[in-house]
C-alpha positions in Angstrom: 19.6 17.6 162.2 18.2 17.6 158.6 19.8 15.3 156.0 22.1 17.1 153.6 20.7 18.0 150.2 21.7 15.4 147.6 24.5 16.5 145.3 23.1 17.4 141.9 25.1 16.0 138.9 26.1 18.6 136.5 24.5 17.9 133.1 27.0 17.1 130.4 27.4 19.9 127.9 28.4 19.8 124.2 30.0 22.1 121.7 28.8 21.9 118.1 31.0 22.8 115.1 29.2 23.4 111.8 30.8 23.9 108.4 28.5 24.7 105.4 30.0 23.7 102.1 28.7 24.1 98.6 27.6 20.4 98.5 27.4 19.1 102.1 27.0 20.6 105.6 29.2 18.9 108.1 28.5 18.8 111.9 30.7 17.7 114.7 29.5 17.5 118.3 32.1 17.4 121.1 31.2 16.2 124.6 33.2 18.6 126.8 33.6 16.2 129.7 35.8 13.7 127.8 36.2 14.9 124.3 34.0 12.2 122.7 33.0 13.1 119.1 29.8 12.6 117.2 29.5 13.5 113.5 26.8 14.0 110.8 26.8 15.0 107.2 23.7 16.4 105.4 23.2 18.0 102.0 23.6 21.8 101.9 20.6 24.0 101.2 21.9 26.9 99.2 18.6 28.9 99.3 18.7 29.0 103.1 21.9 27.5 104.7 20.2 27.5 108.1 17.9 24.8 107.0 20.8 22.4 106.6 22.1 23.4 110.0 18.9 22.6 111.8 18.4 19.4 109.8 21.9 18.4 110.8 21.3 19.2 114.5 18.2 17.0 114.4 20.0 14.2 112.8 23.1 14.2 115.1 21.2 14.5 118.3 18.5 11.9 117.5 21.0 9.4 116.1 23.2 9.5 119.2 20.4 10.1 121.7 21.7 13.5 122.9 19.2 16.1 124.2 19.7 19.1 122.0 19.3 21.5 125.0 22.7 20.2 126.2 24.4 22.0 123.3 26.1 25.0 124.9 27.8 26.6 121.9 27.4 26.5 118.2 30.6 27.4 116.3 30.0 28.1 112.7 32.0 28.8 109.5 29.9 30.6 106.9 30.2 31.7 103.3 27.3 34.1 103.4 29.5 37.2 103.2 31.7 35.6 100.5 28.8 34.7 98.3 27.3 38.2 98.6 30.5 39.7 97.2 31.0 37.0 94.6 27.5 37.3 93.2 27.2 41.0 93.7 24.1 40.6 95.8 24.9 42.9 98.6 22.8 45.9 99.7 22.8 49.4 98.2 25.5 51.4 99.9 26.1 55.2 100.2 29.6 56.6 100.6 30.7 59.8 102.4 34.2 60.8 101.5 36.4 63.9 101.8 35.8 66.6 99.2 38.0 65.9 96.2 38.1 62.1 96.6 34.8 61.2 95.0 36.5 58.8 92.5 38.5 56.9 95.1 36.8 53.5 94.4 36.9 54.0 90.6 40.6 54.9 90.5 41.7 52.2 93.0 45.3 51.3 92.4 45.1 51.4 88.6 45.9 47.7 88.7 45.0 45.4 85.7 45.3 41.7 86.6 46.8 39.3 84.0 49.6 39.5 81.6 51.0 42.5 79.7 48.1 42.5 77.2 45.4 42.1 79.7 44.5 45.8 79.7 43.0 45.2 76.2 40.6 42.5 77.2 40.0 43.0 80.9 36.5 44.1 81.8 36.8 46.3 84.8 34.0 45.4 87.3 31.8 48.1 88.6 32.6 49.5 92.0 30.4 48.4 94.8 29.1 52.0 95.2 28.0 53.8 92.1 29.1 57.4 91.7 25.5 58.6 92.1 25.7 57.3 95.7 29.0 59.0 96.6 28.9 62.3 98.5 31.9 64.6 98.9 31.9 66.1 102.4 33.4 69.5 103.1 35.9 68.5 105.8 39.7 67.9 106.1 42.0 66.5 108.7 45.8 66.6 108.0 48.2 63.7 108.3 49.3 64.9 111.7 45.8 65.0 113.1 45.3 68.8 112.7 41.8 69.9 111.7 42.3 71.9 108.5 38.6 72.3 107.6 35.8 71.6 110.2 33.0 69.3 109.1 30.1 71.2 107.5 27.2 69.7 109.5 24.4 71.6 107.8 25.5 70.5 104.3 26.1 67.0 105.4 22.5 66.7 106.7 21.1 67.6 103.3 23.4 65.2 101.5 22.4 62.3 103.9 18.8 63.1 103.2 19.5 62.8 99.4 21.1 59.4 100.0 18.0 58.4 101.9 15.9 59.3 99.0 18.0 57.0 96.9 17.0 54.1 99.2 20.5 53.2 100.4 20.5 50.3 102.9 23.9 51.0 104.5 26.3 53.9 104.8 30.1 54.0 104.6 32.0 57.0 106.0 35.7 57.1 104.9 37.4 60.5 105.3 41.0 61.3 104.4 43.5 60.7 107.2 40.7 59.4 109.5 43.1 56.6 110.6 45.0 59.4 112.5 42.0 61.0 114.0 38.4 59.8 113.5 36.5 62.6 115.1 34.9 63.8 111.9 33.8 60.3 111.0 32.3 59.8 114.4 30.4 63.1 114.2 29.2 62.2 110.7 27.9 58.9 112.0 25.9 60.6 114.8 24.3 62.9 112.2 23.5 59.9 109.9 21.8 58.1 112.8 19.7 61.2 113.5 18.7 61.7 109.8 18.3 58.1 108.8 17.3 56.2 112.0 18.1 52.5 111.9 20.6 52.5 109.0 23.8 50.5 109.4 26.8 52.8 109.4 30.5 51.7 109.0 33.3 54.2 109.6 36.8 53.5 108.3 38.6 54.7 111.5 37.0 51.7 113.3 36.8 49.1 110.5 40.4 49.6 109.1 42.3 52.3 111.0 45.4 52.1 108.8 46.9 54.3 106.1 46.2 54.2 102.3 42.8 55.8 101.5 41.7 53.4 98.8 42.3 50.2 100.8 40.7 51.7 103.9 37.7 52.9 101.8 37.1 49.7 99.9 37.4 47.6 103.1 34.8 49.8 104.9 32.5 49.7 101.8 32.6 45.9 101.8 31.7 45.9 105.5 28.6 48.0 104.7 27.8 46.0 101.5 27.5 42.6 103.3 26.6 44.0 106.8 22.8 43.8 106.7 22.9 40.4 104.9 25.2 38.9 107.5 23.3 40.5 110.3 20.0 39.1 109.0 21.6 35.6 108.6 23.1 35.6 112.0 20.0 37.0 113.7 17.8 34.4 111.9 20.1 31.5 112.7 20.4 32.6 116.4 16.6 32.9 116.6 16.0 29.4 115.0 18.6 27.9 117.3 17.2 29.6 120.4 13.8 28.1 119.7 15.3 24.6 120.1 18.1 25.4 122.5 17.2 28.4 124.6 20.6 29.1 126.2 22.8 28.4 123.1 25.6 30.7 122.2 26.4 31.3 118.5 30.0 31.9 117.4 31.1 32.7 113.8 34.6 31.8 112.5 36.8 34.7 111.3 38.9 34.7 108.2 42.1 34.6 110.3 41.0 31.4 112.0 39.6 32.9 115.2 36.1 33.1 116.6 33.8 36.1 117.2 30.4 36.3 118.8 27.3 36.5 116.5 27.0 40.2 117.4 30.7 40.9 116.6 30.3 39.1 113.3 27.3 41.2 112.3 29.1 44.4 113.3 32.3 43.6 111.3 31.4 41.1 108.6 34.4 42.1 106.5 36.5 40.0 108.9 34.5 36.9 108.0 34.8 36.8 104.2 37.0 33.6 104.3 35.2 32.1 107.3 34.6 28.7 105.6 38.1 27.6 104.7 39.7 28.8 107.9 38.0 26.0 109.9 39.8 23.3 108.0 43.2 24.8 108.7 42.5 25.1 112.4 41.3 21.5 112.6 44.4 20.3 110.6 46.7 22.0 113.1 45.1 20.1 116.0 45.6 16.8 114.2 49.2 17.7 113.3 50.0 18.3 116.9 48.9 14.7 117.7 50.8 13.1 114.8 54.0 15.1 115.3 54.3 16.8 111.9 54.7 20.6 112.5 55.3 21.5 108.9 52.6 20.5 106.4 50.4 21.6 103.5 46.6 21.4 103.9 44.5 20.0 101.1 40.8 20.5 101.7 38.8 19.2 98.7 35.0 19.5 99.0 32.2 19.2 96.5 32.6 22.6 94.9 36.2 23.9 95.5 39.6 23.0 96.9 41.3 25.1 99.6 45.0 24.8 100.3 47.4 26.4 102.8 50.9 26.1 104.3 51.5 25.5 108.0 55.0 25.8 109.5 55.8 25.0 113.1 52.0 24.4 113.7 51.4 28.1 112.7 49.4 28.8 109.6 50.7 31.6 107.3 48.4 34.6 107.4 48.0 37.6 105.1 46.9 41.1 105.8 44.5 41.2 102.8 41.5 39.1 102.0 40.6 38.6 98.3 37.2 37.6 97.0 37.6 37.4 93.3 38.5 41.0 92.2 37.6 42.6 95.5 40.6 42.9 97.9 40.1 44.3 101.4 42.4 45.1 104.2 41.3 42.4 106.7 43.4 39.6 108.2 42.9 36.0 106.9 44.7 32.7 106.7 46.7 32.5 103.5 44.4 30.0 101.8 44.3 29.6 98.1 41.1 28.3 96.4 40.5 26.7 93.0 37.3 25.6 91.4 38.1 21.9 91.7 35.9 19.6 93.8 33.9 16.4 93.7 31.1 18.2 91.8 33.4 20.0 89.2 32.0 19.3 85.8 34.1 17.9 83.0 33.5 19.0 79.4 35.0 19.2 75.9 34.8 22.7 74.4 34.0 22.6 70.7 36.7 25.1 69.9 39.6 23.2 71.3 38.3 19.7 71.6 40.5 19.3 74.7 39.2 18.0 78.0 38.5 20.6 80.7 37.4 20.2 84.3 35.7 22.9 86.4 35.3 25.5 87.7 31.6 25.1 87.0 30.2 22.7 89.6 27.1 20.5 89.9 26.9 21.7 93.6 24.4 20.3 96.0 21.6 20.6 93.5 21.4 18.6 91.3 24.8 17.2 92.2 26.8 14.5 90.4 24.9 12.2 88.0 25.5 9.2 90.3 23.7 10.9 93.2 20.4 10.1 91.5 19.1 13.7 92.2 18.7 14.8 88.6 22.3 15.6 87.6 23.4 14.6 84.1 26.7 16.3 83.6 30.0 14.3 84.2 31.7 15.3 87.4 34.9 14.3 89.3 32.8 12.2 91.7 31.3 10.3 88.7 34.8 9.7 87.4 35.9 8.3 90.8 32.9 6.0 90.8 33.6 4.7 87.3 37.2 4.0 88.2 36.2 2.0 91.3 37.8 4.5 93.7 34.4 5.3 95.3 32.5 2.0 95.9 28.9 2.2 94.7 27.6 0.2 97.7 29.1 2.5 100.3 26.6 5.2 101.2 28.0 8.7 101.3 27.4 10.4 104.6 26.0 7.2 105.8 22.8 7.6 103.7 23.4 8.8 100.1 23.3 6.0 97.5 25.2 6.2 94.2 24.4 4.7 90.8 27.4 3.4 88.7 25.3 3.2 85.5 24.3 6.9 85.8 28.0 7.9 86.3 29.0 5.9 83.2 26.2 7.4 81.2 27.4 10.9 82.1 31.0 10.1 81.3 30.0 9.0 77.8 29.4 12.6 77.0 33.1 13.3 77.0 34.4 9.8 76.1 32.7 9.9 72.7 34.1 13.2 71.5 37.6 12.3 72.8 37.5 8.8 71.2 38.2 7.1 74.6 36.6 4.4 76.6 34.5 5.6 79.6 37.2 4.5 82.0 40.0 6.2 80.0 37.9 9.4 80.0 37.3 9.1 83.7 41.0 8.8 84.4 41.6 11.8 82.2 39.2 13.8 84.4 41.0 12.7 87.6 44.5 13.6 86.1 43.3 17.1 85.1 41.6 17.9 88.4 44.7 16.7 90.2 46.9 19.0 88.1 44.6 21.9 88.9 45.0 21.3 92.6 48.7 20.7 92.3 49.0 24.2 90.8 47.2 25.6 93.8 49.5 23.8 96.2 52.5 25.3 94.4 51.1 28.7 95.0 51.4 28.4 98.7 54.7 26.5 98.7 57.1 26.9 95.8 56.0 30.5 94.9 56.4 31.5 98.5 60.0 30.2 98.7 59.1 26.8 100.3 60.1 23.4 99.0 57.0 21.1 99.2 59.3 18.1 99.8 60.0 19.5 103.2 56.3 19.3 104.2 53.8 16.6 104.9 50.4 16.8 103.1 47.3 16.8 105.3 44.2 15.8 103.2 40.6 16.3 104.3 37.2 17.4 103.1 34.7 15.0 101.5 36.9 14.3 98.4 40.4 15.1 99.7 41.4 11.6 100.8 40.5 10.1 97.4 43.0 12.4 95.6 45.6 12.8 98.4 47.9 10.0 97.4 48.1 11.2 93.8 48.8 14.8 95.0 51.5 13.6 97.4 53.2 11.9 94.5 53.1 15.1 92.4 54.5 17.2 95.2 56.8 14.5 96.7 55.3 15.6 100.0 55.4 12.7 102.5 53.7 11.4 104.4 50.2 12.1 103.2 48.2 12.3 106.4 44.5 11.3 106.4 43.2 12.5 109.8 40.3 10.8 111.6 37.0 12.1 110.4 38.5 13.9 107.4 35.2 14.8 105.8 34.1 16.8 108.9 37.5 18.2 109.8 36.4 21.8 109.0 33.6 21.4 111.5 36.2 20.1 114.0 38.2 23.3 113.5 35.1 25.3 114.1 34.5 23.5 117.3 38.0 23.9 118.7 38.8 27.5 117.6 39.6 30.3 120.1 37.9 33.7 120.4 40.0 36.3 118.6 40.0 40.1 118.3 42.5 42.5 116.7 43.4 46.2 117.1 45.7 48.1 114.8 47.0 51.5 113.8 49.4 53.1 111.4 52.8 54.0 112.9 55.2 55.2 110.2 58.7 55.4 111.6 62.2 54.6 110.2 64.0 52.2 112.5 66.6 54.8 113.2 64.0 57.3 114.3 62.2 55.1 116.9 63.1 53.0 120.0 61.9 49.8 121.6 60.3 52.0 124.4 58.3 54.0 121.9 57.0 50.9 120.1 56.0 49.3 123.4 54.1 52.5 124.3 52.2 52.3 121.0 51.4 48.5 121.3 50.2 48.7 125.0 46.8 50.4 124.2 46.3 48.2 121.2 46.7 45.1 123.3 44.2 46.5 125.9 41.7 47.4 123.1 42.0 43.9 121.5 41.5 42.1 124.8 38.5 44.4 125.6 36.8 43.2 122.4 36.6 39.7 123.7 33.8 38.4 125.9 33.8 39.8 129.4 35.9 37.7 131.8 37.8 35.9 129.1 41.5 35.4 130.0 43.4 36.6 126.9 46.8 35.9 125.5 48.2 38.7 123.2 50.5 38.5 120.3 51.9 41.3 118.1 52.7 42.1 114.5 54.4 44.9 112.6 54.2 45.8 108.9 57.7 46.5 107.7 59.2 47.7 104.3 62.3 49.2 102.9 62.2 53.0 102.8 60.8 54.1 99.5 59.2 50.8 98.6 55.5 49.9 98.4 55.9 46.2 99.4 54.9 45.7 103.0 55.5 42.5 104.9 54.0 41.5 108.3 56.5 40.4 110.9 55.4 38.6 114.1 56.4 39.6 117.6 55.8 37.6 120.8 55.3 39.1 124.2 58.8 38.1 125.1 60.2 39.9 122.1 58.9 43.2 123.5 61.5 43.0 126.2 64.3 43.1 123.7 65.6 45.4 121.0 62.4 45.5 118.9 63.8 47.4 115.9 66.8 45.0 115.6 64.5 41.9 115.9 62.2 43.3 113.2 65.0 44.2 110.9 66.6 40.7 111.1 63.3 38.9 110.6 62.3 41.2 107.8 65.5 40.7 105.9 65.3 37.0 106.3 61.7 36.9 105.0 62.5 39.1 102.1 65.5 36.9 101.2 63.3 33.8 101.3 60.7 35.3 99.0 63.0 37.2 96.6 66.4 35.6 97.1 68.0 38.8 98.3 67.9 41.5 101.0 68.9 45.1 100.7 71.2 47.3 102.8 68.6 50.1 102.6 67.0 51.5 105.7 63.8 49.9 106.7 60.7 51.4 108.4 57.6 50.5 110.3 54.2 51.1 108.6 51.5 49.6 110.8 51.5 47.8 114.2 48.8 45.6 115.7 47.9 43.4 118.7 45.8 40.3 118.6 44.1 38.9 121.6 42.9 35.3 121.9 40.9 33.5 124.6 39.0 30.3 125.3 39.1 27.4 123.0 38.4 23.7 123.6 41.7 22.0 124.2 40.8 18.4 123.5 43.0 15.5 124.3 43.3 12.9 121.6 41.7 9.5 121.9 44.3 6.9 121.1 43.4 3.8 119.1 43.8 0.3 120.6 47.0 -1.2 119.5 46.8 -3.8 116.7 49.2 -6.6 115.6 50.2 -4.8 112.3 47.7 -6.6 110.1 44.5 -4.9 108.9 42.8 -8.2 108.2 40.1 -7.6 110.9 39.0 -4.5 109.0 38.8 -6.1 105.6 35.4 -5.9 103.9 35.8 -7.1 100.3 38.0 -6.9 97.2 37.3 -4.6 94.2 38.7 -3.9 90.8 40.0 -0.4 90.2 41.5 1.2 87.1 44.7 3.1 87.5 47.3 4.3 84.9 45.4 2.3 82.2 45.5 -1.0 84.1 43.1 -2.9 86.3 44.2 -3.7 89.8 42.6 -5.7 92.6 42.1 -3.4 95.6 41.1 -4.4 99.2 38.2 -2.6 100.8 38.5 -1.8 104.5 36.3 -0.4 107.2 38.3 2.4 108.9 36.5 2.0 112.2 38.0 -1.4 112.6 41.6 -0.5 111.9 44.0 -0.4 114.9 47.2 1.5 115.7 50.2 0.0 114.0 48.2 -1.6 111.1 49.9 -1.5 107.7 47.5 -1.2 104.8 49.1 -2.2 101.5 47.9 -0.4 98.3 45.9 -0.6 96.3 43.3 -0.2 99.0 40.1 1.7 99.6 39.3 2.7 103.2 35.7 3.7 103.9 34.1 5.6 106.7 30.9 7.7 107.2 32.1 11.0 105.9 34.6 10.1 103.2 36.6 7.4 101.3 40.4 7.2 101.2 42.4 5.7 98.4 45.9 4.2 98.7 47.4 3.7 95.2 49.5 0.8 94.0 53.1 1.1 95.1 52.1 2.8 98.4 51.1 1.8 101.9 49.3 3.4 104.8 50.4 3.2 108.4 47.8 3.7 111.1 49.4 5.9 113.9 48.2 5.7 117.5 45.9 8.7 117.3 44.0 7.3 114.3 45.6 9.2 111.4 46.6 7.2 108.3 50.1 8.0 107.1 50.6 7.2 103.4 54.2 6.6 102.1 55.7 5.2 98.9 56.8 1.6 99.4 60.4 2.5 98.7 60.5 5.1 101.5 61.1 3.9 105.0 58.7 5.2 107.6 57.5 4.7 111.2 53.9 4.9 112.5 
């Protein structure tokens, strides 16, 4: 009898999370067998972000001796679509709309941002589609789905040819009432493909099948505007990755914190406008579940901007609209607020006011802060942290980047002189102002939404977040301030642990008194099936539901969540109770007026890497074994002696007294005088004021 064949060991596979920021690109490699984590941080390459991705893959695999072909999936948060809208560098788009609606983008909602006098000074941005590229199509479907006027196919072919002569690169089709019946849009798409082979076509009945013609049109236009750019980027990155890792799968983070395949991202790029910030929130939720703080504010400070969000019960607040500057589209996203405040934000003194200002202009990755020795000369927030001693000059950023104190001081002299201050006083002014800017953003997601920040912890991450977190916690009175393990690459951690997600929605306008739970269930069932079908084949999906509700006669619509269990109960009563409660939280009152449904949707999720935490060894309460040195820092106009620690040597239960500086590969954490940090068993540092009792 022949000997049995030897058992072949299954090669260990890895999942890679990649987050591209304005200054650094963060990478986090997770070994699926045991959840072991490997990290890397490389400078971003704005001209071609994929260069930094490939450089980072080389660095992280070579440094840790991991064969790159073992990487099974790359999960990536990208700002390619966001930047295309911000810089108005999208493709030329043609728009087909129903006859009589040629000015739909120009009229919009007649909204002027700002105060009462803003209409005098506001410069209205040009629509993404010029009037010369808008075609009125002879067709009409009524609100009940009845065809009032058939599509004039012969005339449409001539109009599409004219758009082709104008060299359009993408086409949007958005007909009136197409959310009820999209047959005319689908027919027009077939004709467009016949007349202009290869052109990318987006139709509103698939991109945003909900009522309100302007919102539906602008959303579909943005999908077309960034579509070819996103597709080119995704295809290029997939091609470059496949050369090194033939069997790799590429996933792109959605604005709502879910994942989509590269193909799905290229087909619906409007769902990825806030792809970058979503990863940090997802990673923060994973950390919060380990530390046991279900309610917290996220504070993600990078080199260029700061993103903040509110999480309650381990669930991030979401919104039905995504805003990129003045462009607002109907696409789901996490409720993240961004401000132009980061480590690279430039400080300056305007000649007109002679008052210190910080940001939003940033030194970015090139040339970067003055202290980075890469040609930068302007004073930045990072330079101020170095001058104050918060960021030790002999600690290499990202494990490699050296900083120069003299260059930082030289840059700060540019603002110290005009203000009549010493360099350190000017540096502290820079830090105070940027902290106030970020404090304002955190109030937007808490106080202005009816939440008291004192009821929430503050989760700080990003390359610069842990340096400013203690000060922000004091401004908000949000305790503890949580510094998670690997805070500088937490966004990449979120990318690596996110689940696949897909959504299906439709308008369903009914007064609560005119519908039943059975009718609502019947509407939601096909939406759930459609959402699940949009995931990868074989993926076991979990489905959640949501309904947009408003008081009859009002324009304000609020999304209300429903679970699968809720569908077995009195759905109208549940929605009404939750809607009134939400309205009262936001506006301090609820009305007796009748309410109505506007839109309903189903969201399917599948997959995801459910990593177990890796507890730290228990210590004796003293961080002495992690002590590296002592340094002088400048805080509130006074010098203090701070202790410098190596975070990798801290143990669970250690209590770090402030002032203290805690260093690690991807960031530096600061504990201010009068505060202390407790190392909890999963590795997070919990910062509290000394007069507040706490337990690790």
